[in-house]
TORVEXTI-299873 format. One record per residue (C-alpha): x, y, z. Coordinates in steps of 0.2 Angstrom, whole numbers, plus 5000, padded with zeros to 4 digits. Layout:
% TORVEXTI-299873
<c1:X	c2:Y	c3:Z>
...
This chain:
% TORVEXTI-299873
<c1:5140	c2:5036	c3:5054>
<c1:5129	c2:5052	c3:5054>
<c1:5113	c2:5051	c3:5045>
<c1:5109	c2:5067	c3:5035>
<c1:5092	c2:5073	c3:5038>
<c1:5080	c2:5077	c3:5025>
<c1:5068	c2:5092	c3:5026>
<c1:5052	c2:5082	c3:5024>
<c1:5044	c2:5097	c3:5014>
<c1:5058	c2:5094	c3:5001>
<c1:5051	c2:5076	c3:4998>
<c1:5040	c2:5077	c3:4982>
<c1:5025	c2:5066	c3:4979>
<c1:5026	c2:5051	c3:4968>
<c1:5026	c2:5056	c3:4949>
<c1:5015	c2:5045	c3:4937>
<c1:5030	c2:5038	c3:4928>
<c1:5039	c2:5035	c3:4943>
<c1:5024	c2:5026	c3:4952>
<c1:5022	c2:5015	c3:4937>
<c1:5041	c2:5010	c3:4938>
<c1:5039	c2:5007	c3:4957>
<c1:5023	c2:4996	c3:4954>
<c1:5032	c2:4986	c3:4941>
<c1:5046	c2:4983	c3:4953>
<c1:5034	c2:4980	c3:4967>
<c1:5024	c2:4967	c3:4958>
<c1:5041	c2:4957	c3:4953>
<c1:5045	c2:4957	c3:4971>
<c1:5028	c2:4951	c3:4976>
<c1:5029	c2:4936	c3:4964>
<c1:5047	c2:4932	c3:4969>
<c1:5040	c2:4931	c3:4987>
<c1:5025	c2:4921	c3:4982>
<c1:5035	c2:4908	c3:4972>
<c1:5046	c2:4906	c3:4988>
<c1:5031	c2:4900	c3:4999>
<c1:5027	c2:4882	c3:5003>
<c1:5009	c2:4876	c3:5007>
<c1:5010	c2:4879	c3:5025>
<c1:5015	c2:4897	c3:5023>
<c1:5001	c2:4901	c3:5011>
<c1:4989	c2:4897	c3:5026>
<c1:4998	c2:4908	c3:5038>
<c1:4988	c2:4921	c3:5047>
<c1:4992	c2:4940	c3:5042>
<c1:4990	c2:4955	c3:5051>
<c1:4974	c2:4958	c3:5040>
<c1:4960	c2:4951	c3:5050>
<c1:4952	c2:4935	c3:5043>
<c1:4965	c2:4934	c3:5029>
<c1:4979	c2:4921	c3:5027>
<c1:4992	c2:4924	c3:5013>
<c1:4981	c2:4915	c3:5001>
<c1:4965	c2:4926	c3:5004>
<c1:4976	c2:4942	c3:5005>
<c1:4983	c2:4939	c3:4987>
<c1:4966	c2:4934	c3:4981>
<c1:4962	c2:4952	c3:4985>
<c1:4978	c2:4958	c3:4977>
<c1:4974	c2:4948	c3:4961>
<c1:4957	c2:4955	c3:4961>
<c1:4964	c2:4973	c3:4962>
<c1:4976	c2:4969	c3:4948>
<c1:4964	c2:4962	c3:4937>
<c1:4953	c2:4977	c3:4939>
<c1:4967	c2:4988	c3:4935>
<c1:4970	c2:4978	c3:4919>
<c1:4952	c2:4979	c3:4913>
<c1:4940	c2:4993	c3:4913>
<c1:4925	c2:4981	c3:4912>
<c1:4932	c2:4970	c3:4927>
<c1:4934	c2:4986	c3:4937>
<c1:4916	c2:4992	c3:4934>
<c1:4910	c2:4974	c3:4938>
<c1:4919	c2:4974	c3:4954>
<c1:4913	c2:4991	c3:4960>
<c1:4895	c2:4986	c3:4956>
<c1:4897	c2:4970	c3:4967>
<c1:4905	c2:4980	c3:4980>
<c1:4891	c2:4992	c3:4981>
<c1:4878	c2:4978	c3:4982>
<c1:4889	c2:4970	c3:4996>
<c1:4890	c2:4986	c3:5006>
<c1:4871	c2:4989	c3:5004>
<c1:4868	c2:4972	c3:5012>
<c1:4882	c2:4971	c3:5025>
<c1:4887	c2:4990	c3:5028>
<c1:4904	c2:4996	c3:5031>
<c1:4917	c2:5006	c3:5020>
<c1:4916	c2:5003	c3:5001>
<c1:4935	c2:4998	c3:5001>
<c1:4932	c2:4984	c3:5014>
<c1:4917	c2:4978	c3:5002>
<c1:4928	c2:4978	c3:4987>
<c1:4941	c2:4968	c3:4995>
<c1:4927	c2:4955	c3:5001>
<c1:4920	c2:4953	c3:4984>
<c1:4938	c2:4951	c3:4977>
<c1:4942	c2:4937	c3:4989>
<c1:4925	c2:4929	c3:4987>
<c1:4926	c2:4927	c3:4968>
<c1:4944	c2:4921	c3:4969>
<c1:4941	c2:4909	c3:4984>
<c1:4942	c2:4893	c3:4973>
<c1:4960	c2:4897	c3:4966>
<c1:4974	c2:4888	c3:4973>
<c1:4990	c2:4896	c3:4978>
<c1:4999	c2:4890	c3:4962>
<c1:4983	c2:4897	c3:4952>
<c1:4983	c2:4913	c3:4961>
<c1:5002	c2:4916	c3:4957>
<c1:5000	c2:4911	c3:4938>
<c1:4986	c2:4923	c3:4936>
<c1:4995	c2:4937	c3:4944>
<c1:5011	c2:4933	c3:4933>
<c1:4999	c2:4935	c3:4918>
<c1:4990	c2:4950	c3:4924>
<c1:5004	c2:4960	c3:4932>
<c1:5011	c2:4969	c3:4916>
<c1:4994	c2:4972	c3:4910>
<c1:4989	c2:4980	c3:4926>
<c1:5003	c2:4993	c3:4925>
<c1:4999	c2:4996	c3:4907>
<c1:4981	c2:4999	c3:4911>
<c1:4986	c2:5011	c3:4925>
<c1:4999	c2:5020	c3:4915>
<c1:4988	c2:5024	c3:4900>
<c1:4975	c2:5033	c3:4911>
<c1:4974	c2:5050	c3:4904>
<c1:4982	c2:5064	c3:4913>
<c1:4965	c2:5075	c3:4912>
<c1:4957	c2:5060	c3:4923>
<c1:4971	c2:5058	c3:4934>
<c1:4972	c2:5077	c3:4939>
<c1:4954	c2:5081	c3:4939>
<c1:4942	c2:5066	c3:4942>
<c1:4939	c2:5063	c3:4960>
<c1:4931	c2:5050	c3:4971>
<c1:4925	c2:5049	c3:4989>
<c1:4933	c2:5036	c3:5000>
<c1:4925	c2:5031	c3:5017>
<c1:4938	c2:5021	c3:5025>
<c1:4951	c2:5021	c3:5033>
<c1:4949	c2:5040	c3:5030>
<c1:4934	c2:5049	c3:5025>
<c1:4939	c2:5062	c3:5011>
<c1:4940	c2:5065	c3:4993>
<c1:4955	c2:5059	c3:4982>
<c1:4960	c2:5063	c3:4965>
<c1:4960	c2:5048	c3:4954>
<c1:4979	c2:5050	c3:4951>
<c1:4982	c2:5048	c3:4970>
<c1:4973	c2:5031	c3:4970>
<c1:4982	c2:5025	c3:4954>
<c1:4999	c2:5031	c3:4958>
<c1:5001	c2:5031	c3:4977>
<c1:4987	c2:5020	c3:4985>
<c1:4989	c2:5005	c3:4973>
<c1:5008	c2:5005	c3:4976>
<c1:5007	c2:5006	c3:4995>
<c1:4993	c2:4992	c3:4995>
<c1:5005	c2:4981	c3:4985>
<c1:5020	c2:4986	c3:4996>
<c1:5011	c2:4984	c3:5013>
<c1:5004	c2:4967	c3:5008>
<c1:5021	c2:4961	c3:5003>
<c1:5027	c2:4966	c3:5020>
<c1:5012	c2:4957	c3:5028>
<c1:5015	c2:4941	c3:5018>
<c1:5034	c2:4941	c3:5023>
<c1:5030	c2:4943	c3:5042>
<c1:5017	c2:4929	c3:5041>
<c1:5029	c2:4918	c3:5032>
<c1:5043	c2:4921	c3:5044>
<c1:5054	c2:4929	c3:5030>
<c1:5064	c2:4945	c3:5030>
<c1:5056	c2:4956	c3:5016>
<c1:5068	c2:4962	c3:5002>
<c1:5071	c2:4981	c3:5006>
<c1:5083	c2:4992	c3:4995>
<c1:5087	c2:5010	c3:4994>
<c1:5082	c2:5012	c3:4976>
<c1:5064	c2:5006	c3:4979>
<c1:5058	c2:5004	c3:4997>
<c1:5067	c2:5020	c3:5003>
<c1:5057	c2:5031	c3:4991>
<c1:5041	c2:5023	c3:4995>
<c1:5044	c2:5025	c3:5014>
<c1:5049	c2:5043	c3:5011>
<c1:5033	c2:5047	c3:5001>
<c1:5023	c2:5039	c3:5016>
<c1:5033	c2:5050	c3:5028>
<c1:5030	c2:5066	c3:5019>
<c1:5011	c2:5063	c3:5018>
<c1:5011	c2:5058	c3:5037>
<c1:5019	c2:5075	c3:5040>
<c1:5007	c2:5085	c3:5029>
<c1:4993	c2:5076	c3:5038>
<c1:4998	c2:5081	c3:5055>
<c1:5007	c2:5097	c3:5051>
<c1:5017	c2:5097	c3:5068>
<c1:5036	c2:5099	c3:5071>
<c1:5045	c2:5083	c3:5073>
<c1:5062	c2:5074	c3:5071>
<c1:5060	c2:5056	c3:5064>
<c1:5074	c2:5043	c3:5062>
<c1:5069	c2:5028	c3:5054>
<c1:5081	c2:5013	c3:5055>
<c1:5084	c2:4998	c3:5043>
<c1:5086	c2:4996	c3:5025>
<c1:5071	c2:5007	c3:5020>
<c1:5076	c2:5020	c3:5033>
<c1:5081	c2:5038	c3:5034>
<c1:5081	c2:5054	c3:5044>
<c1:5067	c2:5067	c3:5042>
<c1:5062	c2:5083	c3:5050>
<c1:5050	c2:5098	c3:5050>
<c1:5055	c2:5112	c3:5061>
<c1:5066	c2:5101	c3:5073>
<c1:5072	c2:5115	c3:5083>
<c1:5054	c2:5119	c3:5090>
<c1:5052	c2:5115	c3:5109>
<c1:5036	c2:5106	c3:5104>
<c1:5045	c2:5095	c3:5091>
<c1:5041	c2:5076	c3:5094>
<c1:5057	c2:5065	c3:5092>
<c1:5055	c2:5048	c3:5086>
<c1:5067	c2:5033	c3:5082>
<c1:5060	c2:5017	c3:5075>
<c1:5061	c2:5004	c3:5061>
<c1:5055	c2:5011	c3:5045>
<c1:5044	c2:4996	c3:5041>
<c1:5036	c2:4997	c3:5059>
<c1:5033	c2:5015	c3:5056>
<c1:5023	c2:5011	c3:5040>
<c1:5014	c2:4996	c3:5049>
<c1:5010	c2:5008	c3:5063>
<c1:5003	c2:5022	c3:5052>
<c1:4993	c2:5007	c3:5043>
<c1:4985	c2:5002	c3:5060>
<c1:4994	c2:4986	c3:5061>
<c1:5004	c2:4991	c3:5077>
<c1:5000	c2:5001	c3:5093>
<c1:5001	c2:5020	c3:5091>
<c1:5004	c2:5035	c3:5101>
<c1:5008	c2:5054	c3:5099>
<c1:5010	c2:5059	c3:5080>
<c1:5010	c2:5040	c3:5075>
<c1:4991	c2:5041	c3:5078>
<c1:4990	c2:5050	c3:5062>
<c1:4982	c2:5039	c3:5049>
<c1:4990	c2:5037	c3:5032>
<c1:4980	c2:5027	c3:5019>
<c1:4988	c2:5012	c3:5011>
């Protein structure tokens, strides 16, 4: 069967309501995965340095609790800035470190129960962020890219990608195949692909295989077009720095 090729410029960025729907579904899939893990799996090393699955979801829980409460969000940012002042490095890494440290005492069952409780509150908290703030408030990030983001990009896109990629990380670490469907994962991968294309701005033809796959191109008739075929999840893992990269795949896309 011939796969229809999508002009990557026709892939629209995630809308706010769409992003909230996808985050709700992603959190449901995350919880389904966590409930399936045995004790040994929670201790399995992930692609995130120094994190097993338990530590990774202590970070995810921390991010979700910050999303559900402005006071918790401010508290975590204050602690992260203090951590960065002492240890250096990007603020994102400092924030992850304090999220894990503050929840290091939680057992896998406790992490899962707290995530179950906070997940709907997280989505509600992010969903009610005023449009004026989402569209006009900005923040400076210093890793893995150094640039300014609109607050809406963080709330709608980055938080979704972080959840999605960590579910991929956990499934790989536990030796499971992640649940991937056309109505959910294909849209996430398409959004990642479109941003990758905007960031490098070069002609290409990309065939992504697997349940989350699709075919994308930008000016594919150009003699300079790079032609790539790989699994959709591996494509995203590569852009996120979790697998070796070459050519256009060295273009960093933040997760």
